[in-house]
C-alpha positions, 0 to 999 in steps of 0.5 A: 491297746488293741481292740475288736469291732465288738468292743467299739462304741461310736457316739456323737454328742449333739444338740442345742447350743449351750447344752454343755456338750463340750464340757461333757465331752471333756469330763468323760475323757477325764473320767475315762482316764484319757486326759489327766485334768479336764480343761475349760472353755473359758481358758480355751484348754478343752480337747475338742475346741482347739481351733483358735477361733473356737477358743476366742469365741467360746463355742464349737465350730467343727466336730472333734474326735477323741477316744478312750478305753473303758472297763465296766464294773463287770469287766467288759472292755470297750473302746469308746470313740466320742465326737463333739459336734457344734450346736449352733445351726450356723455350723450344722454341716460339721454336726451332720457329717459326724453322724455318718461315722457313728451308730449312736447319737447322744442328744445333750439337753440342759436340765435347766434350759430344757428342750431347744429347737436344736434338740428337735432338729438333731433328733429328727436327723438321727431318726431319719438316718436310722441311727440309735438315739439316746438323751443325756440330761446335763447339769442336773444339779443346776439352779432351776433344774426340774428333771421330773418336768423335763422328762415329761416334756421329753416324753411328750415331744419324742414319744413314750419310748423315751425312758430313763436308764438311771435317775437323779437322786438327792437333788442331783448329787448322785444317780441310781440305776433303774434298768439293772436294779429296781430298789430305792428312791430317786428325785423322780419317785420310786426306782421300782416304778421306772424299772418296771416301765423300762423293762416292759418297754424292752421285753415287748420288742421280742415275743419270745423274750416277752413270753419268758418275762410273763411266765417266769418274771424278771429272774427268768431273763438271761443277761444276753437275752435282755441285752439283745432285746435292748439293742433291738429296741435302739435299732428300731427306735422303740427305746430312747434311753435317758441318762442323767449327769452333771459334767461340772461335778462328775455326777453320773459320768461313770454310769454314762460310760458304763451305759455306753460300753454295756448298752449302746450298740457296737458296729455289728449290732446297729442298723447298717449304713446306707451304701448304694452301688451306682447312681440315680434310679439305677442305684442298688442298696449294698450292705457292708459287713463289719468283717475284718477279713472282707474287702475294705469299705471306708467313708471319708466324713471329714477333711482337714487342711492342716498347715503342718500335716497337709490334707487330712482325710478322716474316715470311718471303716465299715468293712475290712481292715486298713493297714499301714503300707496298704494300697487303697482306691479313692471312689472309682479311681484306677490308681491306688494310693499307699497308706504311708501313715495311719492315724488315730485322732485325739483332739488336735493330736494324731497318734500313729497306729498300725491298723484300723478294724471295722468300726474304727475312726482313722485318718490318712494324710497328704492324699490330694485325691481325697475329698469329703464323702469319698469311699476308700476301698482295696478292690475294684469289686467295690467300684461305684459304691457310695454312702447315701448323703446326709440331707444337708441344709441349703446354704442361702447366705451369700457374699461376693468376695475378691482378693484384697490386693492384686496378685492374690487371686490364685491364692484366694481361689486355692484357699476357698477350695480348701475351705469348701473341702472341709465344710459341706455347707460352704459353697464357692460359685462363680457367677458368669453374668456378673463375673463375681466369686460368691461364697454361700453359707448357712448364716452371716456368722458362718460366712464371717468365720470362713472369712476369718479363716481365710485371713488367719489360716491362709493369709488372704485378705478379702473384700466382700459385698452382698451378691446379686439375689439368685432370682429366677424367671418363668412363665405363667401361661402357654404361648406360641413362638416363631422365628425365621433365621435367614442370613446371606453373606455371599457364599453359603447362607444360613437358614432355619425356621422354628415354631414352638410352644412354651407352657408353665410347669409346676414350681420346681418342675425344671425344664422339659424339651419335647420334639413334636415335629412331624413330616421332617419339617425340621430334620432330626439332626437339627433338633439338638441345635434347637434345644441348645438355642432354647437352653442358651436363652434360658440361661440368660433370661428374658425379663430381667437377665435371670435363668428361666425355670419350670417350663416345657418347650414343645417344638412342633413345626418349622422349615429348613433349606437343603443347602443353607440349613446349619446347626448354628441357624437352628440354634439361633432360630430356637433361641429367638422363637423361645424368647418370642414365646416367653414374651407372650406367656406372661413372664414372671420373675421369681424370688427365693423364699426361705423358712425363717425360725426366730427364737427370742424372749416372749416380751419381744414378740411384737417387735419381731412380728412388726419387723418381719411384716415390714420385710414382706414375711408371712407369719406361719405360727408361734410356739412357746419355748421353755424359759419364757422364750417364743418361737416365731415361724415365718416365710420371707423373701431372701432379698428382704433379710439384708441387715436382719441379724443386726436388727434382731440383736438390737430389738432383743438385746442380743438374746434373739437367734434365728435359723433359715432354710430354703423353701421355694421360689415364688413371683416377686411383686409387680413393682419389683419385677418392673424395677428389675426389668428396667435395671437389665441391659441385655447385649444387642445381638445381630439377627 
């Protein structure tokens, strides 16, 4: 069925793990007629969890896409593109990348379990991105569900703009509309009370609408006028609508589909995506227009290396129309590729289509130039345009990996590259110091899943071990350094003398190089060589062999020889003068500190706090969570977290979970610095 941009609704279902996102996704596809029968997680038959690892583990790992056509009771036709995202924080990369393809994020909350840490996290991400937000309360018929208390908690946590558009009734066996209608009763009290509250919230966004409402009452408001005010509320975050459903029984599903089709914004109504032209400080905002006749602008938000189809680039069209056999450029590439086949994604199936209009989600296959976050366009007028990246969490867990057998090194490198293309939070690094290939992810589970994919999807066996911790070095005081490099070998010699000063910068200040030489004591053409030597020393370290950061280096004097001075001489003098200064400037080894959030039953609070104290952690605070859980927030050195996942599972009988994000670097204890320094054996160099 063909559709226009105005008929499209793009919605991502996100939230805390276990809230029922996948089953809600499945139930909506069934209720909308896209599938004949709803699958189940237990049987591994859902549309979204089609990966073998997802089926075996019983939870989502990647974001999945499927669509349906829906017609509301008043005859409005809409094309709904739904995205199911993983809830576990270990797979946040897949969840966050899906947000760049939608106008609305529907945050799913379990009526019995309540608000989780993942609920707050995704609500904040969506707000920062300027996306419309809605809350879907699932399992309203579950034992222990208290929808009235939950709604109070949602409003307390996320503000008074959280208001229901429908309400559970008869113990969660049905829902009643409280936005369009105001009669009857519900499990949360009289419908008329909530109808008035949400109507007051909507009309106050626009002065003219509010005047009509006050002058003539609700009857004076036109349908389009009220709809436009509702859309404006969503765009500006003035309203976060709540819908109540039960994916298990089907209660509220038709009403949720009607709300998505009739109330949620289409691509032309939502806040425009944050495109920019250029990079850095010179980048300028660019507003895309959902005009099917304009030049094409599309963003690749997901890469899948399919063993049968090849590399699949899934993109969201923001402007123009993508058609089969059309040439498209990738980023600033000079040579276009031809859209030989254009697909619509339906779970694991790829349905070939003729075109994709603004707002559509589509895919192309076997285009090697495609990469995550690439911009596709059909004119060089759109060169240098990029979508502002999501704020992805920094991958901090690492494993050093190597091929399990000789001769598989290249196969391993290729497979790791493919995995890193698919996940923005999975990184592959090569540590030149240790000659290690290090993979980094968000957690031990995240990396374990990727290693399983290496084996099962790419046929590569690997051996893994903990990598070196990413220590850094810095200085705590200012100091002077000097070195004269003089070498005579029979012919032309080498001569360069450098005097410099090092001083600390604030943590995170990076590196500054200042040329303060007066009178040409070091000719200008040799200053870059001095900086090169300083950077070489910074890369190899001065205390324990780790990169140096957060320093300012000021070169202020030196000497040169009219014949023997060369770049290599000043590079050597600069490097050794810098090391001389660092040795006098109270050098420090820095270690990465992470923000750790642990959620577990309150009864295990003592065990958790004691265990963290033994790992040099600083407890920042604790919060109570629904269901008798407690949330412990702490900062802890990354080096101390080796073995912590197993410890947490042991002391909480498998009920504890945690997440972490990089926070900052800070000096290691003196005894650890001494140990790291003694373990370092720098190579000897000739003067």
